[in-house]
C-alpha positions in Angstrom: -3.2 -27.9 8.7 -0.4 -27.1 6.2 3.0 -26.5 7.6 6.5 -25.6 6.4 9.2 -26.5 8.8 12.9 -27.1 8.7 12.7 -30.8 9.1 11.0 -30.8 5.7 12.4 -33.6 3.5 12.5 -31.2 0.4 13.6 -27.7 -0.5 11.2 -25.7 -2.7 12.4 -22.8 -4.8 10.0 -20.5 -6.7 11.5 -18.4 -9.6 9.4 -15.8 -11.4 10.0 -15.4 -15.1 12.0 -12.3 -16.1 11.8 -11.0 -12.5 15.2 -9.2 -12.8 13.7 -7.0 -15.5 10.8 -5.8 -13.4 10.7 -2.8 -11.0 11.2 -3.9 -7.4 9.4 -2.9 -4.2 10.8 -3.7 -0.7 8.1 -5.4 1.3 8.5 -5.1 5.1 8.2 -8.4 7.0 8.1 -9.0 10.7 11.1 -8.2 12.9 12.5 -5.4 10.9 13.3 -7.5 7.8 12.1 -7.0 4.3 12.0 -8.8 1.0 12.4 -7.4 -2.5 9.3 -8.1 -4.7 8.9 -7.7 -8.4 6.1 -5.4 -9.5 3.2 -6.7 -11.7 0.3 -4.8 -13.4 -3.3 -5.7 -14.0 -3.5 -8.2 -17.0 0.2 -9.3 -16.7 0.8 -13.0 -17.0 2.4 -14.5 -13.8 4.8 -17.3 -14.9 7.8 -19.0 -13.6 9.3 -22.3 -12.4 9.1 -24.4 -9.3 12.1 -26.5 -8.4 11.7 -29.3 -5.8 14.9 -30.9 -4.4 14.8 -34.0 -2.3 17.2 -33.9 0.7 19.8 -36.5 1.5 18.8 -38.6 -1.6 15.7 -39.9 0.2 12.6 -40.8 -1.6 9.7 -38.4 -1.3 6.2 -40.0 -1.4 3.6 -37.3 -2.1 -0.1 -37.1 -3.0 0.3 -34.3 -5.6 2.0 -31.0 -6.1 0.1 -27.8 -7.0 0.8 -24.1 -7.5 -1.6 -21.3 -6.7 -1.8 -17.6 -7.4 -3.6 -15.9 -4.6 -4.8 -12.4 -3.8 -5.9 -11.9 -0.2 -6.8 -9.3 2.4 -5.6 -9.9 6.0 -7.3 -7.8 8.7 -5.0 -7.8 11.8 -7.9 -7.6 14.3 -9.3 -10.6 12.5 -6.2 -12.8 12.6 -6.6 -16.2 11.0 -9.3 -15.1 8.6 -7.8 -14.3 5.2 -10.3 -13.0 2.7 -9.2 -14.3 -0.7 -10.5 -12.3 -3.7 -8.3 -14.1 -6.2 -7.5 -17.8 -6.2 -6.1 -19.7 -9.3 -4.6 -23.2 -9.1 -2.7 -25.5 -11.4 -1.6 -29.1 -10.8 2.2 -29.6 -11.2 2.5 -33.3 -10.5 0.2 -36.2 -9.9 0.6 -38.4 -6.8 3.8 -40.4 -6.9 7.4 -40.8 -5.6 10.2 -38.3 -6.1 13.9 -39.3 -5.8 15.7 -36.5 -7.6 15.2 -32.7 -8.1 12.4 -31.8 -10.5 11.5 -28.5 -12.1 8.0 -27.5 -13.1 6.8 -24.6 -15.2 3.7 -22.6 -14.4 1.7 -19.9 -16.2 -1.3 -17.9 -15.1 -2.2 -15.9 -18.2 -3.7 -12.4 -18.4 -4.6 -12.3 -14.7 -7.0 -9.6 -13.5 -5.5 -7.9 -10.5 -8.1 -5.5 -9.6 -6.5 -4.1 -6.4 -3.2 -2.6 -5.6 -0.9 -4.3 -3.0 -1.1 -2.4 0.3 0.6 -2.9 3.7 -0.9 -0.7 6.4 -1.3 -0.6 10.2 -4.4 -2.8 10.5 -4.6 -4.4 7.0 -2.5 -6.0 4.4 -3.5 -6.7 0.8 -1.0 -9.2 -0.7 -0.5 -11.3 -3.9 1.6 -14.4 -3.7 2.5 -17.7 -5.3 2.0 -20.8 -3.1 3.4 -24.2 -3.8 1.9 -27.1 -1.9 3.2 -30.7 -1.8 0.5 -32.8 -0.3 1.7 -35.5 2.0 0.0 -38.0 4.3 1.8 -36.6 7.4 2.0 -32.9 6.8 1.9 -30.8 3.7 4.9 -28.8 2.6 4.2 -25.3 1.5 6.3 -22.5 0.2 5.1 -18.9 -0.7 6.7 -16.2 -2.8 5.4 -12.6 -2.6 4.9 -10.3 -5.5 3.6 -6.7 -5.6 0.9 -5.2 -7.8 0.6 -1.6 -8.9 -2.7 -0.2 -10.4 -2.9 2.7 -12.7 -5.9 5.0 -12.8 -6.7 7.5 -15.5 -6.1 11.2 -14.4 -9.4 12.6 -13.3 -11.3 14.8 -15.8 -12.3 17.4 -13.3 -9.6 18.6 -10.9 -10.8 21.8 -9.2 -8.7 23.9 -6.9 -9.4 23.9 -3.2 -10.4 27.1 -1.4 -11.1 27.2 2.3 -11.4 29.6 5.2 -10.3 29.4 8.8 -11.9 32.0 11.0 -12.7 33.1 14.6 -15.1 36.0 14.6 -13.5 39.4 14.9 -10.1 37.7 15.7 -8.9 35.8 12.7 -9.8 35.3 9.0 -7.5 33.3 6.8 -8.1 31.9 3.3 -6.0 29.2 1.8 -6.0 27.8 -1.7 -4.5 24.7 -3.3 -4.0 24.5 -7.0 -6.0 21.2 -7.3 -7.7 18.5 -5.3 -6.3 15.4 -7.0 -2.6 14.6 -7.2 -0.5 11.8 -8.6 2.3 10.3 -6.5 5.1 12.4 -7.9 3.1 15.6 -8.0 3.6 19.0 -6.4 1.1 20.7 -4.1 1.1 24.4 -4.8 -0.9 26.8 -2.7 -1.2 30.2 -1.0 -2.4 31.4 2.3 -3.9 34.8 2.6 -4.2 36.6 6.0 -7.3 38.9 5.8 -7.7 39.6 9.5 -5.2 38.9 12.3 -6.0 40.0 15.8 -4.5 37.1 17.7 -0.8 36.5 18.1 0.1 33.5 16.0 3.3 31.8 17.0 3.7 29.5 14.0 1.8 27.6 11.4 2.5 24.1 10.0 1.0 21.9 7.2 0.9 18.1 7.4 -0.2 15.2 5.2 -2.3 12.7 7.2 -3.1 9.1 6.0 -6.3 7.7 7.5 -6.8 3.9 7.2 -10.3 2.6 7.9 -10.9 -1.1 8.3 -13.9 -3.2 8.9 -17.5 -2.0 9.2 -19.5 -0.7 12.2 -19.6 -1.7 15.1 -16.2 -3.3 14.4 -14.6 -0.4 12.5 -11.1 0.8 13.3 -9.6 4.1 12.2 -5.9 4.7 12.3 -4.3 8.0 11.4 -0.6 8.7 10.8 1.2 11.9 9.9 3.3 11.3 6.7 5.1 14.6 6.9 4.8 17.9 8.8 6.6 21.1 8.1 6.5 24.6 9.3 5.3 27.1 6.8 5.5 30.2 9.0 7.4 31.2 12.1 6.3 34.5 13.8 3.2 36.6 13.6 1.7 37.4 10.2 0.3 40.7 9.3 -3.0 41.6 7.6 -2.7 41.3 3.8 0.3 39.0 3.9 0.4 36.0 1.6 2.5 32.8 2.2 3.2 30.5 -0.7 3.2 26.7 -0.3 5.0 24.2 -2.4 5.2 20.6 -1.3 6.8 17.8 -3.4 5.0 14.5 -2.9 7.7 12.3 -4.5 9.9 12.2 -1.4 7.2 10.5 0.8 6.0 6.9 1.1 2.5 7.5 -0.3 0.0 5.1 -1.8 -2.9 6.0 -4.0 -6.3 6.7 -2.3 -8.2 3.5 -1.8 -12.0 3.6 -1.2 -13.9 0.6 0.0 -11.4 -2.0 -1.3 -13.4 -5.3 -1.4 -15.7 -3.7 1.2 -12.8 -4.3 3.7 -10.8 -1.1 4.0 -10.2 2.5 2.7 -7.1 4.7 2.8 -7.6 8.4 2.5 -5.3 11.4 2.6 -5.8 14.8 4.1 -4.0 18.2 4.2 -4.0 19.5 7.7 -3.3 23.1 8.4 -2.5 24.0 12.0 -2.1 27.5 13.6 -0.6 27.8 17.0 -0.9 31.0 19.0 1.3 32.3 21.9 -0.9 30.6 24.4 -0.4 27.3 22.6 -4.0 27.2 21.4 -4.4 25.2 18.1 -6.6 26.1 15.2 -6.8 23.7 12.3 -8.5 23.0 9.1 -8.5 19.7 7.3 -9.1 18.9 3.6 -9.2 15.6 1.8 -7.2 15.2 -1.3 -7.2 12.3 -3.7 -3.9 10.6 -4.7 -3.6 8.4 -7.7 -0.9 6.5 -9.7 0.0 7.1 -13.2 2.6 5.2 -15.4 6.1 6.4 -14.8 7.8 8.0 -17.8 11.3 6.5 -18.3 13.8 9.3 -19.0 
């Protein structure tokens, strides 16, 4: 099994070409740490240099050095099983001895990156460069993360959402959102109409919920998390009252909607409207929205 440990006889450094010119994303690692990753897009070449330095002037005997560009999905309930949907490999050096530092160039041209990077509760989709120095005792490996963003064309049809919440002879509310599909920096604009109010509503709140689904039945896992929640009304409304909604998405850590990525996971978003009466009873209505990424316009 490949291992990278501190007693390694070499240091391996992976540098990505023009990485300082790329947008960066902070990728969370374990134990509260994070690493800054350059952002790539579908079709971008992934190029760079690998430098191998021999420690203490010793000779390194190896059975070949290779570099790989890998895209994989890791399901946390299925630890140890990484589903690789992309795997490209190049040989950097034939078997031999190394006595001094050596630098190798690599280039993966026009690479199709069909999925966006994602780091969730139960699943991680990651892209990385891996260098492997094959040795008779134990291989030396080093990985370097990068991040992929995928653009989608704005949908042709983008209808408004109209819904009703009602309890017979007690409550009748209609609410309307300006559209059902939003880009990551968009604004949700809506209105809530009170047509009949015969129960004492204490307050009302709107939240955005992200639902992550991994696996397939019977081993399917659903995790929901509230991205944001805010109160849109405090106190009892009266019949005929209209409450406007304006929610800016740009301030939240959202991803696009993902559906059946490699048949391994999905990520969906919902607007959740909750009404709470004076007896703390809760009435709610949930509506799925689609979120997509468009190229950012530089100002």
